[in-house]
C-alpha positions as CSV (number, residue, x, y, z in Angstrom):
1,M,-7.1,0.0,30.2
2,Q,-10.5,0.8,30.6
3,I,-10.2,4.9,29.5
4,P,-8.6,3.7,25.9
5,L,-10.9,1.1,25.7
6,C,-14.0,3.4,25.5
7,A,-11.6,6.4,24.1
8,V,-11.1,4.1,21.1
9,S,-14.7,3.0,21.1
10,V,-15.9,6.5,20.7
11,L,-13.4,7.3,17.6
12,F,-14.5,4.3,16.0
13,G,-17.9,5.0,16.6
14,G,-17.8,8.5,15.8
15,L,-15.7,8.3,12.7
16,S,-18.6,5.6,11.6
17,T,-21.2,7.8,12.2
18,A,-19.6,10.0,9.8
19,A,-19.1,8.5,6.8
20,A,-22.4,6.7,7.3
21,F,-24.0,10.6,7.2
22,S,-21.1,11.5,4.0
23,Q,-23.1,8.4,2.3
24,L,-26.2,9.6,3.0
25,K,-25.7,12.7,1.5
26,K,-24.6,11.1,-1.3
27,E,-27.7,9.0,-1.2
28,K,-30.9,9.4,0.1
29,K,-32.2,6.3,0.8
30,S,-28.7,4.2,2.1
31,G,-29.3,1.0,4.4
32,P,-26.0,0.6,4.5
33,A,-25.1,4.1,6.2
34,I,-28.4,3.2,8.5
35,L,-27.1,0.2,9.4
36,M,-23.8,1.6,10.5
37,I,-25.4,4.6,12.1
38,A,-26.8,2.1,14.3
39,G,-23.9,-0.2,14.7
40,S,-22.3,3.3,15.9
41,A,-25.0,3.8,17.9
42,L,-24.6,0.2,19.7
43,L,-20.9,0.8,20.5
44,L,-21.3,4.0,21.8
45,A,-24.1,2.2,24.1
46,A,-21.2,-0.1,25.1
47,V,-19.1,2.6,26.3
48,L,-21.4,3.9,28.4
49,C,-22.3,0.4,29.5
50,N,-18.6,-0.1,30.7
51,I,-18.8,3.0,32.6
52,L,-21.6,2.9,34.2
53,D,-20.3,-1.3,35.3
54,Q,-22.6,-3.2,32.9
55,R,-22.0,-6.9,31.9
56,A,-23.8,-6.4,29.1
57,D,-20.8,-4.1,27.3
58,W,-19.0,-7.0,25.2
59,A,-22.1,-7.9,23.7
60,V,-23.3,-4.4,23.0
61,A,-20.1,-3.6,21.4
62,L,-19.8,-6.8,19.3
63,F,-23.5,-6.1,17.8
64,G,-22.3,-2.7,17.3
65,C,-19.1,-3.5,15.6
66,A,-20.8,-6.5,13.3
67,A,-23.6,-4.0,12.2
68,I,-20.3,-2.0,11.5
69,C,-18.4,-3.9,9.6
70,A,-21.1,-5.8,7.7
71,A,-22.6,-1.9,6.3
72,A,-18.9,-1.5,5.3
73,L,-18.5,-4.3,3.3
74,R,-22.1,-3.8,1.8
75,N,-21.6,-0.1,1.0
76,G,-18.5,-1.7,-0.7
77,V,-19.7,-4.1,-2.9
78,K,-22.6,-1.6,-4.1
79,S,-20.1,0.7,-5.1
80,G,-17.7,-2.3,-6.3
81,Q,-15.0,-1.0,-5.1
82,V,-14.5,-3.4,-1.8
83,H,-10.9,-2.6,-0.5
84,I,-10.3,-6.0,1.3
85,R,-7.4,-4.8,3.4
86,H,-9.3,-1.6,4.7
87,H,-12.2,-4.2,6.0
88,I,-9.3,-6.8,7.4
89,I,-8.3,-3.8,9.5
90,R,-12.4,-2.4,10.7
91,M,-12.6,-6.1,11.5
92,A,-9.6,-6.7,13.2
93,L,-9.8,-3.8,15.6
94,S,-14.0,-4.5,15.7
95,L,-12.6,-7.8,17.8
96,I,-10.0,-6.8,19.3
97,L,-12.5,-3.7,21.0
98,V,-15.2,-6.9,21.7
99,V,-12.6,-8.8,23.3
100,G,-11.3,-5.6,24.8
101,F,-15.1,-5.5,26.5
102,A,-15.1,-8.6,27.4
103,V,-11.9,-8.6,29.6
104,L,-12.6,-5.7,31.4
């Protein structure tokens, strides 16, 4: 179960990073994009912690996922296009990932 958890986390972190860089291309100074990059880096660090069998992986994943979700929500509010279902799915996936890191 560790491999699927790490794979989904890397995919989620990578896609979030790509979205953040796309936002930075449009706006040079975008706080939410920078926060999303930081959250993605934390999520990828949680994967590394998990591989190295560090018990703090769930806390790192929690902060990373929280940063990604907060940045995405802030970006939606800022643009005036909050897609509630999209944010609910992102938050649910984040919760599943954090629980996965806590359990494994």
